[in-house]
DSSP file (Angstrom, degrees, kcal/mol; ACC not computed):
  #  RESIDUE AA STRUCTURE BP1 BP2  ACC     N-H-->O    O-->H-N    N-H-->O    O-->H-N    TCO  KAPPA ALPHA  PHI   PSI    X-CA   Y-CA   Z-CA
    1    1 A X     >        0   0    0      0, 0.0     4,-1.5     0, 0.0     5,-0.2   0.000 360.0 360.0 360.0 -32.9    0.0    0.0   -0.1
    2    2 A X  H  >  +     0   0    0      1,-0.2     4,-2.2     2,-0.2     5,-0.2   0.886 360.0  53.3 -70.9 -36.3    2.8    2.3    0.9
    3    3 A X  H  > S+     0   0    0      1,-0.2     4,-2.7     2,-0.2    -1,-0.2   0.892 106.0  54.9 -66.1 -36.2    4.4    1.9   -2.5
    4    4 A X  H  > S+     0   0    0      2,-0.2     4,-1.8     1,-0.2    -1,-0.2   0.883 107.3  49.6 -59.2 -38.2    1.1    2.9   -4.2
    5    5 A X  H  X S+     0   0    0     -4,-1.5     4,-2.4     2,-0.2    -2,-0.2   0.899 111.0  49.9 -64.2 -42.6    1.1    6.1   -2.1
    6    6 A X  H  X S+     0   0    0     -4,-2.2     4,-2.4     1,-0.2    -2,-0.2   0.908 111.2  49.0 -65.6 -42.8    4.7    6.8   -3.1
    7    7 A X  H  X S+     0   0    0     -4,-2.7     4,-2.1     1,-0.2    -1,-0.2   0.865 111.1  48.7 -67.2 -33.3    3.8    6.3   -6.8
    8    8 A X  H  X S+     0   0    0     -4,-1.8     4,-2.3    -5,-0.2    -2,-0.2   0.907 111.6  49.7 -72.6 -38.5    0.8    8.6   -6.6
    9    9 A X  H  X S+     0   0    0     -4,-2.4     4,-2.7     2,-0.2    -2,-0.2   0.913 112.1  49.5 -68.3 -41.5    2.9   11.3   -4.8
   10   10 A X  H  X S+     0   0    0     -4,-2.4     4,-2.3     1,-0.2    -1,-0.2   0.935 111.4  47.5 -56.7 -48.8    5.6   10.9   -7.6
   11   11 A X  H  X S+     0   0    0     -4,-2.1     4,-2.2     2,-0.2    -2,-0.2   0.887 112.5  49.4 -65.9 -39.3    3.0   11.2  -10.3
   12   12 A X  H  X S+     0   0    0     -4,-2.3     4,-2.6     2,-0.2    -2,-0.2   0.933 110.4  51.1 -64.4 -45.0    1.4   14.4   -8.5
   13   13 A X  H  X S+     0   0    0     -4,-2.7     4,-3.1     1,-0.2    -2,-0.2   0.931 109.2  50.7 -57.7 -42.7    4.8   16.0   -8.2
   14   14 A X  H  X S+     0   0    0     -4,-2.3     4,-2.4     1,-0.2    -1,-0.2   0.908 111.8  47.0 -68.9 -40.5    5.4   15.3  -11.9
   15   15 A X  H  X S+     0   0    0     -4,-2.2     4,-2.4     2,-0.2    -1,-0.2   0.854 111.1  53.4 -62.4 -35.1    1.9   17.0  -12.8
   16   16 A X  H  X S+     0   0    0     -4,-2.6     4,-2.7     2,-0.2    -2,-0.2   0.934 108.1  48.3 -68.1 -46.5    2.8   19.8  -10.6
   17   17 A X  H  X S+     0   0    0     -4,-3.1     4,-2.1     2,-0.2    -2,-0.2   0.930 112.0  50.0 -57.3 -43.9    6.2   20.4  -12.4
   18   18 A X  H  X S+     0   0    0     -4,-2.4     4,-1.7     1,-0.2    -1,-0.2   0.908 110.8  49.9 -62.9 -41.2    4.4   20.3  -15.8
   19   19 A X  H  X S+     0   0    0     -4,-2.4     4,-1.8     1,-0.2     3,-0.2   0.942 109.8  50.0 -63.4 -41.9    1.9   22.8  -14.6
   20   20 A X  H  X S+     0   0    0     -4,-2.7     4,-0.6     1,-0.2    -1,-0.2   0.870 110.3  51.4 -61.0 -36.9    4.6   25.0  -13.3
   21   21 A X  H  < S+     0   0    0     -4,-2.1     4,-0.3     1,-0.2    -1,-0.2   0.853 115.2  40.7 -69.6 -34.2    6.3   24.8  -16.7
   22   22 A X  H  X S+     0   0    0     -4,-1.7     4,-1.5    -3,-0.2     3,-0.4   0.657  95.2  84.1 -87.8 -19.6    3.1   25.7  -18.6
   23   23 A X  H  X S+     0   0    0     -4,-1.8     4,-2.4     1,-0.2     5,-0.2   0.867  86.0  52.1 -59.7 -44.1    2.0   28.5  -16.2
   24   24 A X  H  X S+     0   0    0     -4,-0.6     4,-2.1     1,-0.2    -1,-0.2   0.894 110.6  47.8 -65.2 -34.9    4.0   31.3  -17.7
   25   25 A X  H  > S+     0   0    0     -3,-0.4     4,-2.2    -4,-0.3    -1,-0.2   0.867 110.1  54.2 -74.3 -33.8    2.8   30.7  -21.2
   26   26 A X  H  X S+     0   0    0     -4,-1.5     4,-1.8     1,-0.2    -2,-0.2   0.918 111.9  45.2 -58.5 -46.0   -0.9   30.5  -19.9
   27   27 A X  H  X S+     0   0    0     -4,-2.4     4,-2.2     2,-0.2    -2,-0.2   0.864 109.6  52.2 -76.0 -32.3   -0.4   33.8  -18.3
   28   28 A X  H  X S+     0   0    0     -4,-2.1     4,-3.2    -5,-0.2     5,-0.2   0.943 110.1  50.9 -59.2 -46.5    1.3   35.4  -21.4
   29   29 A X  H  X S+     0   0    0     -4,-2.2     4,-2.4     1,-0.2    -2,-0.2   0.880 107.1  53.8 -66.3 -33.3   -1.7   34.2  -23.5
   30   30 A X  H  X S+     0   0    0     -4,-1.8     4,-3.0     2,-0.2    -1,-0.2   0.959 110.3  48.1 -58.9 -50.4   -4.1   35.9  -20.9
   31   31 A X  H  X S+     0   0    0     -4,-2.2     4,-2.4     1,-0.2    -2,-0.2   0.937 111.8  48.3 -59.7 -48.8   -2.1   39.1  -21.4
   32   32 A X  H  X S+     0   0    0     -4,-3.2     4,-2.4     1,-0.2    -1,-0.2   0.932 113.0  48.2 -57.4 -46.0   -2.3   38.8  -25.2
   33   33 A X  H  X S+     0   0    0     -4,-2.4     4,-2.3    -5,-0.2    -1,-0.2   0.914 109.1  53.1 -60.3 -45.9   -6.0   38.1  -25.1
   34   34 A X  H  X S+     0   0    0     -4,-3.0     4,-2.9     1,-0.2     5,-0.2   0.953 108.7  51.1 -57.2 -48.8   -6.5   41.1  -22.7
   35   35 A X  H  X S+     0   0    0     -4,-2.4     4,-2.8     1,-0.3     5,-0.2   0.885 107.6  52.4 -55.6 -44.7   -4.7   43.3  -25.2
   36   36 A X  H  X S+     0   0    0     -4,-2.4     4,-2.1     1,-0.2     6,-0.7   0.891 110.3  47.8 -60.1 -39.5   -6.8   42.2  -28.0
   37   37 A X  H  X S+     0   0    0     -4,-2.3     4,-2.3     3,-0.2    -2,-0.2   0.924 113.3  47.1 -68.0 -42.4   -9.9   43.0  -26.1
   38   38 A X  H  < S+     0   0    0     -4,-2.9    -2,-0.2     1,-0.2    -1,-0.2   0.953 119.1  40.2 -67.6 -44.5   -8.8   46.4  -25.1
   39   39 A X  H  < S+     0   0    0     -4,-2.8    -1,-0.2    -5,-0.2    -2,-0.2   0.794 132.7  20.5 -75.9 -27.4   -7.6   47.3  -28.6
   40   40 A X  H  < S-     0   0    0     -4,-2.1    -3,-0.2    -5,-0.2    -2,-0.2   0.449  89.2-127.4-125.2  -0.6  -10.4   45.8  -30.6
   41   41 A X     <  +     0   0    0     -4,-2.3     2,-0.4    -5,-0.3    -4,-0.2   0.758  43.6 177.1  67.5  16.9  -13.4   45.4  -28.2
   42   42 A X     >  -     0   0    0     -6,-0.7     4,-1.4     1,-0.2    -1,-0.2  -0.421  23.3-160.2 -70.7 117.1  -13.6   41.7  -29.3
   43   43 A X  H  > S+     0   0    0     -2,-0.4     4,-2.2     1,-0.2    -1,-0.2   0.830  91.1  59.8 -65.6 -33.8  -16.3   40.0  -27.2
   44   44 A X  H  > S+     0   0    0      1,-0.2     4,-2.5     2,-0.2    -1,-0.2   0.844 102.0  54.1 -67.6 -28.9  -14.7   36.6  -28.0
   45   45 A X  H  > S+     0   0    0      2,-0.2     4,-2.4     1,-0.2    -1,-0.2   0.899 107.7  48.5 -65.2 -37.0  -11.6   37.8  -26.4
   46   46 A X  H  X S+     0   0    0     -4,-1.4     4,-2.5     2,-0.2    -2,-0.2   0.906 113.0  49.2 -68.9 -39.6  -13.5   38.7  -23.2
   47   47 A X  H  X S+     0   0    0     -4,-2.2     4,-2.4     1,-0.2    -2,-0.2   0.936 111.5  47.7 -64.1 -45.9  -15.2   35.3  -23.3
   48   48 A X  H  X S+     0   0    0     -4,-2.5     4,-2.9     2,-0.2     5,-0.3   0.853 110.9  53.1 -63.5 -36.5  -11.9   33.5  -23.8
   49   49 A X  H  X S+     0   0    0     -4,-2.4     4,-2.3     2,-0.2     5,-0.3   0.930 109.8  47.9 -62.3 -48.4  -10.4   35.6  -20.9
   50   50 A X  H  X S+     0   0    0     -4,-2.5     4,-2.0     2,-0.2    -2,-0.2   0.894 113.3  47.6 -64.7 -40.3  -13.2   34.6  -18.6
   51   51 A X  H  X S+     0   0    0     -4,-2.4     4,-1.9     2,-0.2    -2,-0.2   0.975 116.3  42.3 -62.6 -53.7  -12.8   30.9  -19.5
   52   52 A X  H  X S+     0   0    0     -4,-2.9     4,-1.7     1,-0.2    -2,-0.2   0.828 113.9  51.9 -71.1 -26.2   -9.1   30.8  -19.1
   53   53 A X  H  X S+     0   0    0     -4,-2.3     4,-2.3    -5,-0.3    -1,-0.2   0.891 108.4  51.4 -68.7 -40.9   -9.1   32.9  -15.9
   54   54 A X  H  X S+     0   0    0     -4,-2.0     4,-1.5    -5,-0.3    -2,-0.2   0.845 108.0  52.9 -66.5 -31.2  -11.6   30.6  -14.5
   55   55 A X  H  X S+     0   0    0     -4,-1.9     4,-2.7     2,-0.2     5,-0.3   0.877 109.1  49.2 -67.1 -38.6   -9.4   27.6  -15.3
   56   56 A X  H  X S+     0   0    0     -4,-1.7     4,-2.5     1,-0.2     5,-0.3   0.876 104.7  57.8 -70.6 -34.6   -6.5   29.2  -13.6
   57   57 A X  H  X S+     0   0    0     -4,-2.3     4,-0.9    15,-0.2    -1,-0.2   0.911 116.9  34.9 -59.2 -43.3   -8.6   29.9  -10.5
   58   58 A X  H  X S+     0   0    0     -4,-1.5     4,-1.9     2,-0.2    -2,-0.2   0.950 120.7  45.3 -75.8 -50.4   -9.4   26.1  -10.2
   59   59 A X  H  X S+     0   0    0     -4,-2.7     4,-2.6     1,-0.2     6,-0.3   0.881 104.8  62.9 -67.2 -36.2   -6.0   24.6  -11.5
   60   60 A X  H  <>S+     0   0    0     -4,-2.5     5,-2.7    -5,-0.3     4,-0.3   0.951 109.2  40.5 -58.5 -47.9   -3.9   27.0   -9.4
   61   61 A X  H ><5S+     0   0    0     -4,-0.9     3,-1.2    -5,-0.3    -1,-0.2   0.918 113.1  54.9 -64.2 -38.4   -5.3   25.5   -6.1
   62   62 A X  H 3<5S+     0   0    0     -4,-1.9    -1,-0.2     1,-0.3    -2,-0.2   0.934 112.4  41.9 -57.2 -47.6   -5.2   22.0   -7.3
   63   63 A X  T 3<5S-     0   0    0     -4,-2.6    -1,-0.3    -5,-0.2    -2,-0.2   0.320 122.6 -99.8 -88.1   7.7   -1.5   22.2   -8.2
   64   64 A X  T < 5S+     0   0    0     -3,-1.2    49,-3.0    -4,-0.3     2,-1.2   0.549  88.2 121.9  88.5   6.4   -0.5   24.1   -5.0
   65   65 A X     >< +     0   0    0     -5,-2.7     4,-2.2    -6,-0.3    -1,-0.1  -0.644  27.2 160.4 -99.1  77.1   -0.3   27.6   -6.5
   66   66 A X  H  > S+     0   0    0     -2,-1.2     4,-2.5     1,-0.2    -1,-0.2   0.854  71.1  55.5 -70.2 -32.2   -3.0   29.1   -4.1
   67   67 A X  H  > S+     0   0    0      2,-0.2     4,-2.6    -3,-0.2     5,-0.3   0.915 105.5  52.4 -61.6 -47.3   -1.8   32.7   -4.8
   68   68 A X  H  > S+     0   0    0      1,-0.2     4,-3.4     2,-0.2     5,-0.2   0.938 110.1  48.4 -50.8 -53.3   -2.4   32.1   -8.4
   69   69 A X  H  X S+     0   0    0     -4,-2.2     4,-2.6     1,-0.2    -2,-0.2   0.951 111.5  49.8 -53.8 -52.6   -5.9   30.9   -7.6
   70   70 A X  H  X S+     0   0    0     -4,-2.5     4,-1.5     1,-0.2    -2,-0.2   0.864 114.7  42.2 -59.1 -43.6   -6.6   33.9   -5.5
   71   71 A X  H  X S+     0   0    0     -4,-2.6     4,-2.7     2,-0.2     5,-0.2   0.920 114.1  52.9 -66.5 -45.5   -5.4   36.5   -8.1
   72   72 A X  H  X S+     0   0    0     -4,-3.4     4,-3.0    -5,-0.3    -2,-0.2   0.876 107.2  51.4 -63.5 -35.2   -7.1   34.7  -10.9
   73   73 A X  H  X S+     0   0    0     -4,-2.6     4,-1.9    -5,-0.2    -1,-0.2   0.871 110.1  49.2 -66.8 -34.4  -10.4   34.7   -9.0
   74   74 A X  H  X S+     0   0    0     -4,-1.5     4,-1.7     2,-0.2    -2,-0.2   0.941 114.9  44.6 -57.9 -49.7  -10.0   38.4   -8.4
   75   75 A X  H  X S+     0   0    0     -4,-2.7     4,-2.6     1,-0.2     5,-0.3   0.896 109.1  56.5 -65.4 -43.6   -9.3   38.9  -12.1
   76   76 A X  H  X S+     0   0    0     -4,-3.0     4,-2.3    -5,-0.2    -1,-0.2   0.927 109.1  47.8 -56.2 -44.8  -12.2   36.5  -13.1
   77   77 A X  H  X S+     0   0    0     -4,-1.9     4,-1.8     1,-0.2    -1,-0.2   0.865 109.2  51.2 -71.6 -30.0  -14.6   38.8  -11.1
   78   78 A X  H  X S+     0   0    0     -4,-1.7     4,-1.5     2,-0.2    -1,-0.2   0.890 113.4  46.0 -70.5 -37.4  -13.4   42.0  -12.6
   79   79 A X  H  X S+     0   0    0     -4,-2.6     4,-2.4     2,-0.2    -2,-0.2   0.847 110.0  52.5 -72.2 -31.4  -13.9   40.5  -16.1
   80   80 A X  H  X S+     0   0    0     -4,-2.3     4,-2.9    -5,-0.3    -2,-0.2   0.858 108.4  52.7 -70.3 -35.2  -17.3   39.1  -15.3
   81   81 A X  H  X S+     0   0    0     -4,-1.8     4,-1.6     2,-0.2    -2,-0.2   0.858 108.7  47.7 -65.7 -33.9  -18.3   42.5  -14.1
   82   82 A X  H  X>S+     0   0    0     -4,-1.5     4,-1.4     2,-0.2     5,-0.9   0.940 115.6  47.5 -73.6 -47.5  -17.1   44.1  -17.4
   83   83 A X  H ><5S+     0   0    0     -4,-2.4     3,-0.5     1,-0.2    -2,-0.2   0.936 112.5  48.6 -58.8 -44.9  -19.1   41.3  -19.3
   84   84 A X  H 3<5S+     0   0    0     -4,-2.9    -1,-0.2     1,-0.2    -2,-0.2   0.867 112.6  46.3 -63.1 -37.7  -22.2   41.8  -17.3
   85   85 A X  H 3<5S-     0   0    0     -4,-1.6    -1,-0.2    -5,-0.2    -2,-0.2   0.689  96.6-142.5 -81.3 -15.0  -22.3   45.5  -17.6
   86   86 A X  T <<5 +     0   0    0     -4,-1.4     2,-0.3    -3,-0.5    -3,-0.1   0.840  59.5 118.1  52.9  38.3  -21.7   45.3  -21.5
   87   87 A X  S   <S-     0   0    0     -5,-0.9    -1,-0.2     3,-0.0    -2,-0.1  -0.909  73.9 -96.2-125.3 155.6  -19.5   48.3  -21.4
   88   88 A X        -     0   0    0     -2,-0.3   -50,-0.0     1,-0.1    -5,-0.0  -0.445  52.9 -95.8 -65.0 144.9  -15.9   48.9  -22.2
   89   89 A X        -     0   0    0     -2,-0.1    -1,-0.1     4,-0.1     2,-0.1  -0.314  38.9-131.8 -60.7 142.9  -13.6   48.8  -19.2
   90   90 A X     >  -     0   0    0     -3,-0.1     4,-2.5     1,-0.1     5,-0.2  -0.316  32.4 -92.3 -83.4-179.7  -12.8   52.2  -17.7
   91   91 A X  H  > S+     0   0    0      1,-0.2     4,-2.8     2,-0.2     5,-0.2   0.908 126.9  51.6 -60.1 -46.4   -9.3   53.3  -16.9
   92   92 A X  H  > S+     0   0    0      1,-0.2     4,-2.4     2,-0.2    -1,-0.2   0.907 109.8  49.9 -65.1 -37.2   -9.5   52.1  -13.4
   93   93 A X  H  > S+     0   0    0      2,-0.2     4,-3.1     1,-0.2     5,-0.2   0.935 110.3  52.1 -56.1 -47.0  -10.7   48.6  -14.5
   94   94 A X  H  X S+     0   0    0     -4,-2.5     4,-2.7     1,-0.2     5,-0.2   0.932 110.1  45.7 -59.4 -46.4   -8.0   48.4  -16.9
   95   95 A X  H  X S+     0   0    0     -4,-2.8     4,-2.5     2,-0.2    -1,-0.2   0.912 114.2  49.5 -65.2 -39.9   -5.2   49.3  -14.4
   96   96 A X  H  X S+     0   0    0     -4,-2.4     4,-2.4    -5,-0.2    -2,-0.2   0.964 112.8  47.1 -63.4 -49.7   -6.7   46.8  -11.9
   97   97 A X  H  X S+     0   0    0     -4,-3.1     4,-2.4     1,-0.2    -2,-0.2   0.918 113.9  47.0 -54.5 -49.8   -6.9   44.1  -14.5
   98   98 A X  H  X S+     0   0    0     -4,-2.7     4,-2.4    -5,-0.2    -1,-0.2   0.848 110.2  54.5 -62.2 -38.8   -3.3   44.8  -15.7
   99   99 A X  H  X S+     0   0    0     -4,-2.5     4,-2.8    -5,-0.2    -1,-0.2   0.937 109.0  47.4 -56.8 -48.8   -2.2   44.8  -12.0
  100  100 A X  H  X S+     0   0    0     -4,-2.4     4,-2.6     2,-0.2    -2,-0.2   0.921 111.2  50.6 -64.2 -43.8   -3.7   41.3  -11.5
  101  101 A X  H  X S+     0   0    0     -4,-2.4     4,-1.8     2,-0.2    -1,-0.2   0.946 111.8  48.0 -58.4 -48.6   -2.0   40.0  -14.8
  102  102 A X  H >X S+     0   0    0     -4,-2.4     4,-2.6     1,-0.2     3,-0.5   0.961 110.8  53.2 -52.8 -53.4    1.4   41.4  -13.5
  103  103 A X  H 3X S+     0   0    0     -4,-2.8     4,-3.1     1,-0.2     5,-0.2   0.867 106.2  51.6 -44.9 -50.5    0.6   39.7  -10.1
  104  104 A X  H 3X S+     0   0    0     -4,-2.6     4,-1.7     2,-0.2    -1,-0.2   0.828 109.0  50.3 -56.6 -39.3    0.1   36.4  -11.9
  105  105 A X  H <X S+     0   0    0     -4,-1.8     4,-0.6    -3,-0.5    -2,-0.2   0.968 114.0  45.3 -62.5 -52.4    3.5   36.7  -13.7
  106  106 A X  H >< S+     0   0    0     -4,-2.6     3,-1.2     1,-0.2     4,-0.3   0.916 114.3  48.2 -64.5 -46.4    5.2   37.4  -10.4
  107  107 A X  H >< S+     0   0    0     -4,-3.1     3,-1.9     1,-0.3    -1,-0.2   0.856 100.9  63.8 -59.8 -37.4    3.3   34.6   -8.5
  108  108 A X  H 3< S+     0   0    0     -4,-1.7    -1,-0.3     1,-0.3    -2,-0.2   0.729  94.9  61.9 -64.0 -20.3    4.0   32.0  -11.2
  109  109 A X  T << S+     0   0    0     -3,-1.2    -1,-0.3    -4,-0.6     2,-0.2   0.586  89.2  88.9 -86.7  -7.2    7.7   32.4  -10.4
  110  110 A X  S <  S-     0   0    0     -3,-1.9     2,-0.1    -4,-0.3     3,-0.1  -0.590  88.4-104.9 -82.7 147.2    7.1   31.2   -6.8
  111  111 A X        -     0   0    0     -2,-0.2    -1,-0.1     1,-0.1     2,-0.1  -0.396  39.8-101.3 -71.1 154.3    7.3   27.6   -6.0
  112  112 A X        -     0   0    0    -47,-0.1     2,-0.6    -4,-0.1   -47,-0.2  -0.374  27.4-132.3 -71.2 148.8    4.0   25.7   -5.4
  113  113 A X        -     0   0    0    -49,-3.0   -47,-0.1    -2,-0.1     3,-0.1  -0.928  26.7-120.0-105.7 122.5    2.9   24.9   -1.9
  114  114 A X        -     0   0    0     -2,-0.6     2,-0.2     1,-0.1   -50,-0.1  -0.224  31.5-102.0 -61.3 152.2    1.8   21.3   -1.4
  115  115 A X        -     0   0    0    -53,-0.2     2,-0.3     1,-0.1    -1,-0.1  -0.518  37.2-116.6 -70.0 143.7   -1.6   20.6   -0.3
  116  116 A X        -     0   0    0     -2,-0.2     2,-0.1     1,-0.1    -1,-0.1  -0.641  31.2-116.7 -77.4 134.1   -1.9   19.8    3.5
  117  117 A X              0   0    0     -2,-0.3    -1,-0.1     1,-0.1    -3,-0.0  -0.416 360.0 360.0 -73.2 144.7   -3.2   16.3    4.1
  118  118 A X              0   0    0     -2,-0.1    -1,-0.1     0, 0.0    -2,-0.0   0.473 360.0 360.0-109.7 360.0   -6.5   16.0    5.9
């Protein structure tokens, strides 16, 4: 039984490493999609941003990046408010969203924190 637990832990660590390697690209893609939305007002870009941010919210916590999850949740709410209001983001919204994206970049550089067993 113990060897099965060890195998599972090794597999989870491998998945966590893979997630960490892919995380910077995911955040860069968010940033590019945000720029497309700001520059073109492309509603598909906003939909994509919401989808990708929602995924980061969940996956961050799963892989031990709790701060990523927290910042992504904040970003997701900002984007949802823009979508619901059906208005272009104001300067304050833009600054807040860009701050969140920068925070995601910085947080992605930190090592993951393993989940605590229950």
